[in-house]
C-alpha positions as CSV (number, residue, x, y, z in Angstrom):
1,M,-11.6,-92.1,-26.6
2,K,-9.7,-88.9,-26.7
3,P,-7.7,-90.5,-29.8
4,R,-11.0,-91.2,-31.5
5,D,-12.3,-87.8,-30.5
6,N,-9.4,-86.0,-31.7
7,L,-9.5,-87.4,-35.3
8,I,-13.9,-86.8,-35.5
9,Y,-12.5,-83.4,-34.5
10,S,-9.6,-83.7,-37.5
11,A,-11.8,-85.1,-40.1
12,V,-14.6,-82.3,-39.6
13,G,-12.3,-79.5,-39.4
14,L,-10.6,-80.4,-42.6
15,A,-13.9,-80.5,-43.9
16,A,-15.4,-77.5,-43.2
17,L,-11.9,-76.1,-44.6
18,L,-12.5,-77.2,-47.8
19,L,-15.8,-75.9,-47.8
20,A,-14.7,-72.9,-46.8
21,L,-12.3,-72.9,-49.4
22,V,-14.7,-73.6,-52.5
23,A,-16.9,-71.0,-51.3
24,F,-14.5,-68.4,-50.7
25,N,-13.2,-69.4,-54.8
26,Y,-16.6,-69.6,-55.9
27,L,-17.7,-66.1,-54.2
28,A,-13.9,-64.2,-55.9
29,S,-14.5,-65.8,-59.3
30,G,-17.4,-63.3,-59.3
31,A,-15.6,-60.2,-58.5
32,A,-13.3,-58.3,-60.7
33,V,-10.4,-58.3,-57.8
34,R,-7.0,-58.5,-59.4
35,L,-3.7,-58.9,-57.7
36,D,-0.2,-58.2,-59.0
37,L,2.3,-59.2,-56.9
38,T,5.1,-59.6,-59.2
39,Q,8.1,-57.4,-58.8
40,G,7.9,-55.8,-62.5
41,K,3.7,-55.9,-62.4
42,L,4.1,-58.3,-65.3
43,Y,0.1,-58.5,-65.5
44,T,-0.7,-54.4,-64.5
45,L,-1.9,-52.9,-67.6
46,S,0.2,-49.4,-67.9
47,E,-1.8,-46.1,-67.7
48,G,-1.1,-45.0,-71.4
49,T,-2.6,-48.5,-72.3
50,R,-6.1,-48.0,-70.4
51,R,-6.0,-44.6,-71.4
52,I,-6.2,-46.3,-75.3
53,L,-9.4,-48.7,-74.1
54,R,-11.1,-46.0,-72.7
55,A,-11.4,-43.8,-75.4
56,L,-12.4,-46.2,-77.9
57,D,-15.7,-44.9,-79.1
58,A,-16.8,-47.5,-81.4
59,P,-15.9,-51.7,-81.0
60,V,-12.7,-52.7,-82.2
61,K,-12.4,-56.8,-83.1
62,L,-9.5,-58.3,-81.7
63,K,-8.7,-62.0,-83.5
64,L,-6.4,-64.1,-82.2
65,Y,-4.8,-67.0,-84.3
66,I,-3.3,-69.9,-82.1
67,S,-3.4,-73.1,-83.4
68,Q,-4.7,-75.5,-80.9
69,G,-3.7,-79.1,-79.8
70,E,-1.1,-81.3,-77.9
71,H,1.4,-81.3,-80.5
72,A,0.5,-78.2,-82.7
73,M,3.6,-75.9,-81.1
74,P,6.2,-76.2,-79.1
75,V,5.4,-76.0,-75.3
76,P,7.3,-72.6,-75.0
77,L,4.9,-71.1,-77.5
78,R,1.9,-72.7,-75.6
79,S,2.3,-71.4,-72.6
80,F,3.3,-68.3,-74.6
81,A,0.0,-68.3,-76.2
82,Q,-1.9,-68.5,-72.8
83,R,-0.1,-65.3,-71.7
84,V,-1.2,-63.7,-75.1
85,E,-4.7,-65.0,-74.1
86,D,-4.4,-63.5,-70.7
87,L,-3.2,-59.9,-71.7
88,A,-6.0,-59.8,-74.3
89,R,-8.2,-60.2,-71.3
90,E,-6.8,-57.6,-69.4
91,F,-7.4,-55.3,-72.5
92,K,-11.5,-56.5,-72.3
93,S,-11.5,-56.1,-68.8
94,V,-10.4,-52.3,-69.4
95,A,-12.2,-51.7,-72.5
96,G,-15.6,-53.3,-72.4
97,A,-17.8,-54.1,-74.8
98,N,-15.2,-51.8,-77.6
99,L,-13.2,-54.7,-77.8
100,V,-14.3,-57.9,-78.9
101,I,-12.4,-60.8,-79.2
102,E,-12.3,-64.0,-81.6
103,K,-10.1,-66.7,-81.2
104,Y,-9.6,-69.1,-83.8
105,N,-7.7,-72.3,-84.1
106,P,-6.6,-72.1,-88.0
107,K,-6.4,-76.3,-88.7
108,P,-4.3,-76.8,-92.2
109,D,-6.9,-76.5,-95.6
110,S,-9.5,-75.3,-92.9
111,D,-11.3,-71.7,-93.7
112,E,-10.1,-70.6,-90.6
113,E,-6.5,-70.9,-92.2
114,D,-7.6,-68.8,-94.7
115,A,-8.8,-66.3,-92.8
116,A,-5.2,-65.7,-91.0
117,Q,-3.9,-65.5,-94.2
118,L,-6.2,-62.9,-95.6
119,D,-5.7,-61.2,-92.4
120,G,-1.7,-61.4,-92.9
121,I,-0.7,-63.7,-90.0
122,E,2.2,-65.9,-91.3
123,P,2.6,-69.8,-90.8
124,Q,5.8,-70.9,-88.6
125,Q,6.3,-74.1,-89.1
126,L,7.6,-77.5,-87.2
127,M,11.1,-79.4,-86.9
128,S,9.0,-81.8,-88.5
129,G,7.7,-79.7,-91.3
130,E,4.1,-79.0,-90.0
131,Q,3.0,-75.5,-90.0
132,F,0.8,-73.5,-86.8
133,Y,0.3,-70.9,-86.8
134,L,0.2,-67.3,-83.6
135,G,-0.2,-64.2,-84.9
136,L,-3.3,-61.8,-83.9
137,A,-5.0,-59.0,-85.9
138,V,-6.8,-55.6,-85.2
139,S,-9.1,-54.4,-87.1
140,R,-12.2,-51.8,-87.2
141,L,-14.3,-50.7,-89.9
142,E,-11.7,-50.8,-93.5
143,R,-8.5,-50.2,-91.1
144,K,-6.6,-53.4,-90.4
145,Q,-3.1,-53.9,-88.5
146,S,-2.0,-57.1,-87.6
147,V,1.3,-58.7,-86.1
148,P,2.2,-61.4,-88.1
149,A,4.2,-63.5,-85.9
150,L,4.1,-63.4,-82.3
151,N,7.6,-64.2,-80.7
152,P,8.4,-64.6,-77.2
153,A,11.7,-62.6,-77.6
154,R,8.9,-59.4,-78.3
155,E,7.1,-60.3,-74.8
156,R,8.4,-57.2,-73.6
157,L,7.0,-55.4,-76.4
158,L,3.7,-57.3,-75.8
159,E,1.2,-55.2,-73.9
160,Y,3.1,-52.0,-76.5
161,D,2.0,-53.9,-80.1
162,L,-1.0,-54.4,-79.2
163,A,-2.1,-51.3,-78.0
164,R,-0.1,-49.5,-80.6
165,A,-2.2,-51.4,-82.9
166,I,-5.5,-50.5,-81.4
167,A,-4.7,-46.9,-81.7
168,R,-3.1,-47.1,-85.3
169,V,-7.2,-48.4,-86.5
170,G,-9.0,-45.9,-84.0
171,S,-6.9,-43.0,-86.6
172,A,-8.7,-43.2,-90.0
173,E,-5.7,-40.2,-91.1
174,R,-1.5,-41.2,-91.3
175,P,0.5,-39.8,-89.0
176,V,2.3,-36.3,-90.6
177,I,5.7,-35.7,-89.6
178,G,8.3,-33.3,-90.6
179,L,11.7,-34.0,-91.9
180,M,14.2,-31.3,-91.5
181,S,18.1,-31.7,-92.8
182,A,21.1,-30.0,-94.0
183,L,22.0,-33.3,-95.5
184,P,20.2,-35.0,-98.7
185,V,18.1,-37.5,-96.8
186,L,15.4,-37.1,-99.4
187,G,17.7,-37.4,-101.9
188,E,18.6,-34.6,-104.5
189,K,18.3,-34.1,-108.4
190,F,21.4,-32.2,-108.7
191,N,23.8,-31.2,-106.3
192,P,26.0,-28.1,-108.0
193,F,29.1,-29.5,-105.5
194,T,29.4,-32.9,-107.0
195,R,27.7,-32.2,-109.7
196,Q,25.0,-35.3,-109.5
197,S,22.2,-36.4,-108.2
198,S,21.8,-38.9,-104.7
199,E,18.9,-41.4,-104.0
200,P,16.7,-40.9,-101.2
201,W,17.8,-42.2,-97.9
202,V,16.6,-46.0,-96.7
203,L,15.7,-44.3,-93.4
204,A,13.4,-41.9,-96.0
205,N,11.8,-44.6,-97.7
206,E,11.0,-46.8,-94.6
207,L,9.1,-43.7,-93.0
208,K,7.3,-43.2,-96.1
209,R,6.1,-46.1,-95.6
210,D,4.4,-45.8,-92.4
211,F,3.9,-42.0,-92.1
212,D,3.0,-38.8,-94.4
213,V,6.6,-37.2,-94.8
214,R,6.9,-33.6,-95.6
215,P,10.5,-31.4,-96.1
216,V,11.0,-28.6,-93.8
217,N,13.7,-26.1,-94.8
218,M,16.5,-25.5,-93.2
219,T,16.1,-21.7,-93.1
220,A,12.3,-22.0,-92.0
221,A,11.2,-19.6,-89.3
222,A,7.4,-21.4,-88.8
223,I,6.5,-24.9,-88.7
224,D,3.2,-26.2,-90.4
225,K,0.5,-26.7,-87.5
226,D,-0.6,-30.1,-89.3
227,I,3.1,-31.0,-88.2
228,N,2.8,-33.3,-85.2
229,V,6.7,-34.4,-85.5
230,L,9.6,-33.4,-86.6
231,L,12.8,-35.3,-87.5
232,V,16.4,-33.2,-87.3
233,I,18.9,-34.4,-89.1
234,H,22.6,-32.3,-88.8
235,P,21.3,-29.1,-88.3
236,R,24.5,-27.6,-89.4
237,D,24.8,-23.9,-89.7
238,I,21.1,-23.7,-88.0
239,A,20.2,-19.9,-87.9
240,E,18.8,-18.3,-85.1
241,A,15.4,-17.5,-86.7
242,T,14.9,-21.7,-87.7
243,E,15.8,-22.5,-83.8
244,Y,12.9,-19.9,-82.5
245,A,10.8,-21.9,-84.9
246,L,12.0,-25.4,-83.5
247,D,11.0,-24.0,-79.9
248,Q,7.7,-22.6,-80.7
249,F,7.1,-25.8,-82.3
250,V,8.0,-27.4,-78.9
251,L,5.8,-25.3,-77.0
252,R,2.4,-25.9,-79.1
253,G,3.1,-29.2,-78.2
254,G,4.8,-30.7,-81.1
255,R,7.2,-33.7,-80.9
256,L,10.6,-32.7,-81.8
257,V,13.5,-35.6,-82.4
258,V,17.2,-34.5,-83.2
259,F,20.2,-36.2,-84.6
260,V,22.7,-33.9,-83.8
261,D,26.6,-35.0,-84.5
262,P,30.5,-33.4,-83.3
263,Y,32.5,-34.8,-86.4
264,A,29.7,-36.0,-89.0
265,Y,31.9,-38.1,-91.0
266,F,29.6,-38.6,-94.3
267,D,29.1,-35.1,-94.4
268,Q,33.4,-33.9,-95.4
269,Q,33.5,-30.3,-94.9
270,P,36.3,-29.0,-98.2
271,G,39.4,-29.3,-97.6
272,P,42.3,-26.5,-98.3
273,M,43.4,-28.2,-101.5
274,P,41.7,-29.9,-104.2
275,G,41.2,-33.6,-104.0
276,M,42.0,-33.3,-99.8
277,G,39.2,-33.6,-97.0
278,G,38.9,-30.9,-94.2
279,G,37.3,-33.5,-92.1
280,G,33.6,-34.1,-90.9
281,T,31.0,-30.9,-90.0
282,S,29.4,-30.7,-86.7
283,S,26.3,-29.3,-85.5
284,N,24.1,-28.6,-82.2
285,L,21.4,-26.6,-81.3
286,P,22.9,-24.0,-79.1
287,K,20.0,-21.8,-77.6
288,L,17.7,-24.5,-77.2
289,F,20.2,-27.0,-75.4
290,K,21.0,-24.5,-73.0
291,A,17.6,-23.3,-72.2
292,W,17.2,-27.5,-71.9
293,G,19.7,-28.2,-69.8
294,V,21.7,-30.1,-72.2
295,T,25.4,-29.7,-73.3
296,M,27.1,-32.0,-76.1
297,D,30.6,-30.1,-76.8
298,P,30.7,-30.2,-80.7
299,G,34.7,-30.1,-80.8
300,K,34.7,-34.3,-78.8
301,V,33.5,-37.4,-79.3
302,I,33.3,-40.2,-77.6
303,A,35.9,-43.2,-77.6
304,D,35.0,-46.1,-75.7
305,A,37.0,-49.1,-74.6
306,V,34.5,-52.0,-74.0
307,F,32.6,-51.0,-77.2
308,A,35.7,-50.3,-79.4
309,S,35.3,-51.6,-83.1
310,G,38.3,-53.4,-85.0
311,G,41.3,-55.2,-83.9
312,G,44.9,-54.5,-83.8
313,Q,46.2,-51.5,-85.6
314,R,42.1,-51.3,-86.7
315,Y,41.1,-51.1,-83.2
316,T,39.2,-47.8,-83.3
317,P,37.6,-46.7,-80.4
318,T,36.0,-43.9,-81.5
319,V,34.1,-45.9,-84.0
320,L,31.5,-48.0,-81.3
321,T,29.6,-51.2,-81.5
322,L,26.9,-51.0,-79.0
323,N,25.4,-53.9,-77.7
324,R,22.3,-54.6,-75.8
325,T,24.2,-53.3,-72.1
326,A,24.6,-50.2,-73.5
327,F,20.9,-49.6,-73.7
328,N,18.0,-48.7,-71.7
329,R,16.0,-52.3,-71.3
330,D,13.0,-50.9,-69.6
331,D,12.1,-48.5,-72.5
332,I,10.1,-49.1,-75.0
333,V,12.5,-48.0,-77.8
334,T,15.3,-49.5,-76.8
335,S,14.1,-52.3,-75.0
336,Q,14.4,-54.7,-78.0
337,I,17.2,-53.1,-79.8
338,E,20.6,-55.5,-79.9
339,S,23.4,-53.3,-81.9
340,L,23.7,-49.9,-83.1
341,L,26.8,-48.3,-85.1
342,Y,27.6,-45.5,-83.4
343,A,30.8,-44.1,-85.0
344,F,32.5,-40.6,-84.3
345,G,29.4,-39.3,-82.0
346,G,29.1,-37.2,-79.0
347,A,27.8,-37.5,-75.9
348,F,25.5,-35.1,-73.9
349,E,26.0,-34.5,-70.2
350,A,22.4,-33.0,-68.9
351,K,21.4,-31.0,-65.5
352,P,17.5,-30.4,-66.9
353,A,15.9,-27.0,-66.5
354,A,13.3,-26.8,-63.8
355,G,10.2,-28.8,-64.9
356,L,12.2,-31.3,-67.0
357,Q,13.2,-35.4,-66.7
358,V,16.1,-37.1,-68.4
359,V,15.4,-40.1,-69.3
360,E,18.8,-41.9,-71.2
361,L,17.9,-44.5,-73.6
362,V,21.9,-45.1,-75.0
363,K,24.7,-44.5,-72.9
364,S,28.8,-45.5,-73.1
365,S,30.2,-47.7,-71.2
366,P,32.0,-46.1,-68.3
367,N,35.6,-47.0,-69.9
368,S,35.0,-44.2,-71.7
369,M,36.4,-40.6,-72.5
370,R,35.9,-37.7,-74.8
371,V,38.5,-37.1,-77.6
372,D,39.2,-34.1,-79.8
373,N,37.9,-34.3,-83.4
374,V,41.3,-34.4,-84.9
375,V,41.9,-37.5,-83.7
376,A,38.7,-38.8,-84.5
377,A,39.4,-41.0,-87.1
378,V,43.0,-41.9,-85.5
379,S,42.9,-46.3,-84.5
380,G,45.3,-48.8,-83.9
381,D,48.2,-48.5,-81.0
382,A,47.9,-44.0,-81.3
383,A,44.6,-44.5,-80.5
384,T,44.7,-46.1,-77.2
385,K,47.9,-44.0,-76.1
386,G,46.9,-41.5,-73.6
387,F,43.7,-43.4,-73.7
388,K,42.0,-42.3,-69.6
389,P,39.0,-43.9,-69.1
390,E,36.4,-40.9,-66.9
391,G,35.5,-43.4,-65.4
392,K,31.1,-43.1,-65.5
393,S,28.6,-43.5,-68.1
394,L,27.9,-40.5,-70.9
395,A,24.4,-40.2,-72.3
396,L,24.5,-40.9,-76.2
397,A,21.1,-40.4,-76.5
398,L,18.7,-39.6,-73.7
399,R,14.4,-38.2,-74.0
400,L,13.6,-34.9,-71.9
401,Q,10.0,-35.3,-70.7
402,G,8.3,-32.3,-69.2
403,R,6.9,-28.6,-69.3
404,F,9.3,-27.0,-72.2
405,K,10.2,-23.5,-71.4
406,T,11.1,-20.6,-74.2
407,A,14.7,-20.4,-75.3
408,F,14.1,-16.7,-76.1
409,A,12.9,-14.8,-73.0
410,E,14.2,-11.8,-75.2
411,G,11.4,-12.4,-77.6
412,Q,11.7,-13.5,-81.4
413,P,15.0,-12.9,-83.2
414,K,15.3,-10.8,-86.0
415,S,14.7,-11.8,-89.4
416,E,18.0,-12.4,-92.3
417,A,15.8,-12.5,-94.9
418,P,17.3,-10.3,-98.3
419,P,16.1,-6.7,-98.9
420,A,13.2,-6.8,-101.3
421,A,13.5,-5.5,-104.6
422,K,13.1,-2.2,-105.6
423,G,9.8,-0.9,-105.9
424,T,7.8,-3.9,-104.2
425,A,6.3,-3.6,-101.0
426,P,6.2,-7.2,-99.0
427,K,3.7,-7.2,-97.1
428,P,5.1,-9.2,-94.1
429,A,2.9,-11.6,-92.4
430,A,1.7,-11.1,-89.0
431,P,3.8,-12.5,-86.6
432,E,2.2,-15.4,-83.9
433,P,2.0,-14.2,-80.7
434,Q,4.8,-15.7,-79.0
435,L,4.4,-18.7,-76.6
436,R,6.8,-18.7,-73.0
437,E,5.9,-22.2,-71.7
438,S,4.2,-25.5,-73.4
439,A,0.4,-25.9,-71.7
440,K,1.2,-29.7,-71.7
441,D,3.8,-32.0,-70.7
442,N,5.8,-32.7,-74.0
443,A,8.6,-34.5,-75.4
444,V,12.0,-34.4,-77.2
445,V,14.7,-37.0,-78.2
446,L,18.4,-36.3,-78.8
447,V,20.9,-38.0,-80.3
448,A,24.7,-37.0,-80.5
449,D,25.1,-38.9,-84.2
450,V,24.0,-38.8,-86.8
451,D,26.5,-40.8,-89.6
452,M,24.2,-43.8,-87.7
453,L,21.3,-43.4,-90.1
454,N,23.6,-42.9,-93.3
455,D,23.1,-45.7,-95.6
456,G,26.8,-46.4,-95.3
457,A,26.4,-47.4,-92.0
458,A,23.1,-48.6,-91.2
459,V,22.2,-50.7,-94.0
460,D,24.0,-53.1,-97.0
461,V,22.7,-52.8,-100.4
462,Q,22.8,-55.6,-102.7
463,E,22.2,-56.2,-106.4
464,L,20.7,-59.8,-107.0
465,F,19.3,-60.9,-110.3
466,G,18.9,-57.1,-111.0
467,R,16.7,-55.9,-108.2
468,R,18.4,-53.9,-105.2
469,I,17.7,-55.7,-102.1
470,V,18.2,-53.5,-98.7
471,V,19.7,-55.7,-95.7
472,P,20.0,-54.1,-92.1
473,S,23.4,-54.3,-90.8
474,N,22.4,-53.2,-87.4
475,G,19.5,-51.5,-85.3
476,N,20.4,-48.0,-86.4
477,L,17.3,-47.9,-88.6
478,A,15.1,-49.8,-86.4
479,F,15.9,-47.5,-83.7
480,A,15.2,-43.7,-85.7
481,Q,11.8,-45.4,-86.6
482,S,10.8,-46.5,-83.3
483,L,11.5,-43.0,-81.8
484,V,9.3,-41.2,-84.6
485,E,6.5,-43.7,-84.5
486,Q,7.0,-43.4,-80.6
487,L,6.7,-39.6,-80.8
488,A,3.9,-40.1,-83.6
489,A,1.7,-42.1,-81.4
490,G,0.9,-39.3,-78.8
491,D,1.1,-39.5,-75.3
492,E,-0.5,-42.5,-74.0
493,L,2.0,-44.8,-76.3
494,I,4.6,-42.5,-74.8
495,S,3.9,-43.2,-71.0
496,L,3.8,-46.7,-72.1
497,R,6.5,-49.0,-70.0
498,S,8.0,-51.7,-71.8
499,R,7.4,-55.0,-69.1
500,A,9.8,-56.1,-66.8
501,A,11.5,-59.7,-68.4
502,A,12.3,-63.0,-66.6
503,F,15.7,-62.5,-67.8
504,R,18.3,-60.2,-64.9
505,P,21.2,-59.3,-66.3
506,L,24.6,-60.2,-63.6
507,S,25.2,-56.5,-64.0
508,V,27.8,-57.2,-60.3
509,V,29.9,-59.5,-63.1
510,R,29.5,-56.2,-65.9
511,E,30.8,-53.8,-63.1
512,M,33.7,-56.5,-62.3
513,E,34.7,-56.7,-65.8
514,A,34.7,-52.9,-66.4
515,Q,36.9,-52.4,-62.8
516,A,39.5,-55.2,-64.4
517,Q,39.5,-53.4,-68.0
518,Q,40.2,-50.3,-66.5
519,E,42.9,-51.7,-64.3
520,Y,44.3,-53.1,-67.1
521,F,44.2,-50.4,-69.5
522,G,46.0,-48.5,-66.4
523,K,49.3,-51.1,-66.4
524,I,49.4,-50.7,-69.6
525,Q,49.9,-47.5,-69.8
526,A,52.4,-47.7,-67.2
527,L,54.0,-50.1,-69.2
528,E,54.2,-48.1,-71.6
529,A,55.4,-44.6,-69.6
530,E,58.4,-46.8,-68.4
531,L,59.4,-48.0,-72.1
532,Q,59.2,-44.4,-72.6
533,K,61.8,-43.5,-69.4
534,T,63.9,-46.3,-70.7
535,T,64.6,-45.1,-74.0
536,E,65.2,-41.4,-72.6
537,K,68.2,-42.8,-70.6
538,M,69.4,-44.9,-73.4
539,Q,69.3,-41.8,-75.8
540,A,71.1,-40.0,-73.2
541,L,73.9,-42.8,-72.1
542,Q,74.3,-43.2,-75.6
543,K,74.3,-39.4,-75.9
544,A,77.2,-39.3,-73.1
545,R,79.6,-41.5,-74.7
546,G,79.9,-38.8,-77.2
547,P,79.4,-39.1,-81.5
548,A,81.5,-42.1,-81.8
549,A,79.1,-44.0,-80.0
550,K,76.1,-44.0,-82.6
551,G,77.3,-46.0,-84.6
552,A,78.3,-48.9,-82.3
553,Q,76.8,-51.8,-81.5
554,I,77.9,-52.6,-78.3
555,L,75.9,-51.6,-75.3
556,T,78.0,-50.5,-72.3
557,A,77.7,-52.2,-68.7
558,E,75.5,-49.5,-68.1
559,E,73.0,-49.6,-70.6
560,Q,73.2,-53.6,-70.3
561,A,71.7,-52.8,-66.6
562,E,69.3,-50.5,-67.1
563,L,68.0,-52.5,-70.7
564,E,67.7,-55.6,-68.4
565,N,65.9,-54.0,-65.8
566,F,63.0,-53.1,-68.2
567,R,63.1,-56.5,-69.6
568,K,62.5,-57.6,-66.0
569,K,59.9,-54.9,-65.5
570,V,58.1,-56.1,-68.5
571,V,58.3,-59.7,-67.4
572,V,56.2,-58.9,-63.9
573,A,53.9,-56.6,-65.3
574,R,52.7,-59.4,-68.0
575,K,52.5,-61.7,-65.0
576,E,50.6,-59.0,-63.2
577,L,48.2,-58.5,-66.5
578,K,47.4,-62.4,-66.7
579,D,46.7,-62.8,-63.1
580,L,44.2,-59.9,-63.5
581,R,42.7,-61.9,-66.5
582,K,42.7,-65.0,-64.4
583,N,41.3,-63.7,-61.2
584,L,38.6,-61.4,-63.1
585,R,37.5,-64.8,-64.6
586,Q,38.0,-66.8,-61.6
587,D,35.6,-64.2,-59.9
588,S,33.0,-63.9,-62.1
589,E,32.1,-67.5,-62.9
590,S,32.4,-68.2,-59.1
591,L,29.6,-65.2,-59.1
592,V,27.6,-66.4,-61.4
593,F,28.0,-70.2,-59.5
594,W,26.9,-68.9,-56.9
595,T,24.2,-67.0,-57.9
596,K,22.8,-70.2,-59.9
597,V,23.1,-72.2,-56.4
598,A,21.4,-69.1,-54.6
599,N,18.2,-68.9,-57.4
600,I,18.3,-72.8,-57.8
601,A,18.6,-74.0,-54.2
602,L,17.7,-71.5,-51.4
603,V,13.6,-71.3,-52.0
604,P,14.0,-75.5,-51.2
605,V,16.1,-75.3,-48.4
606,L,14.7,-72.1,-46.4
607,V,11.6,-74.0,-46.7
608,A,12.9,-77.4,-45.6
609,L,14.0,-75.5,-42.6
610,A,11.1,-74.1,-42.2
611,G,9.6,-77.4,-41.6
612,I,12.4,-79.1,-39.7
613,G,11.6,-75.5,-36.9
614,V,7.7,-76.1,-37.3
615,A,8.2,-79.9,-36.4
616,L,10.4,-79.0,-33.3
617,L,8.3,-76.3,-31.8
618,R,5.6,-79.0,-32.2
619,R,7.2,-81.8,-30.6
620,R,8.4,-79.0,-27.9
621,R,4.8,-78.2,-27.2
622,Q,3.8,-82.0,-26.9
623,A,6.5,-82.5,-25.0
624,A,5.4,-79.4,-22.9
625,A,2.0,-80.8,-22.3
626,A,2.5,-84.0,-21.1
């Protein structure tokens, strides 16, 4: 009877457990309890998003256009579409009645398809030629923002894109940004030096599409109150009074984006003789940088062996082609940037002042160093001679956040305005009271390169059937636009983080490659030094033989021995370089292989071992009980 009783007890226990689980699920479904156990908090809204949603004072409509059906879209996109719906529900849980979600299935030739096209949703095409829709539109009254085609590649920015669209439809006016530059970014009708006019940069035209762009003079003593974001490009020879205006602008809550440069290639200074260039100009904000705890040497540009451009005699380590390893992938601005052309730019060192924090947006590799401006444009073998990496990454672009303090503790500098004409009595405007500290947290972005914004570095302009076609050649303009857009959107979107990604790069492999590359350059330099020593010895031996030996072609035994010794060293050095590359490749491939094995097989092995352990433990207990 005992085995039968055990069977009955087990059946009753399982039934009771099943009923308990059903009851728990029923009760839990009615409770608004969410628990995000992912490492990157993939399903938790940022506080900035929550503030945007809580601030809604009228209903905002969110339309999801998602093609339904088993064969409507590829399987990976179906799972991504489900994540989009999940995120929309998270938004709804915070906004409540002020966010209305409508879901549409735009079948071919249906009213839903017409509505999708009216809302700017773009059809995407399958390999079979059939079309499907995956996009969203946000509207409030007459204002509308749309994401024409949602893409898994931008999943990290999904929360940001949706929050930005909701924030934009919530405001009736376009943000006002100021543009201050010593360069003709907005174009000029006539330049007395070049005696010709120039078109606005593509960057300026792109900014005008989304913002009300207002020019600000380089000699401005104050910034207009209605300007919320100021973009400063190459403040060459900036006056102290203008620096004071920027200082007060930041302290009153204005957002500042500054592009400086130690060697502006596209702003050549006049040379000593006609037809000869004097090299690129430099720009800096000495007073403000010092107060913020930031330094940038205006006489040095960054050279990087990892991100260098060209090859052979065109190898130029000061023209950097930066890839995703150089960008802060956790920041909204740089999370989706794939490449930047960073030409003859500088580097920052930051020891932020009290109350400020630094966020690096773009950085060099550890195999980089700062070189003098006079050799900025040197390429080929001459560029690698004397290359000694500093062994650390250097900040190329950064964001300062926190409470700023004035850089003019002694007060407003005296104006350098010209004296008034005789017989006139100028009426000086009443000076604004000086601000000593910002009332709340603010943000300033600094970038140590100006050339990256010029059309020559950022876009390819083509003429096609009489039309001017502009094609971005890298992510330079997208980077600048994202900086301005984020600061113009307010504190909420500045604080918004980039979501974690499922892909996690093998940072250890990158560090191994950087270390091996440093050793590689060290061996090349040692070989060059040995060559120099051998050449000097050969010259000394020939000098000792006298003037008659200068035209001799036959080497002495001592010279032959010295030359043979050098050849042996060359063979040994080449073998060591070859072994270094071979070992690096083997070590990196081995690390990648075992990482994949651990990721794929570790969990099943652990579960199997745990099961075996539990089985052995039960058997031991049964044996002890018997």
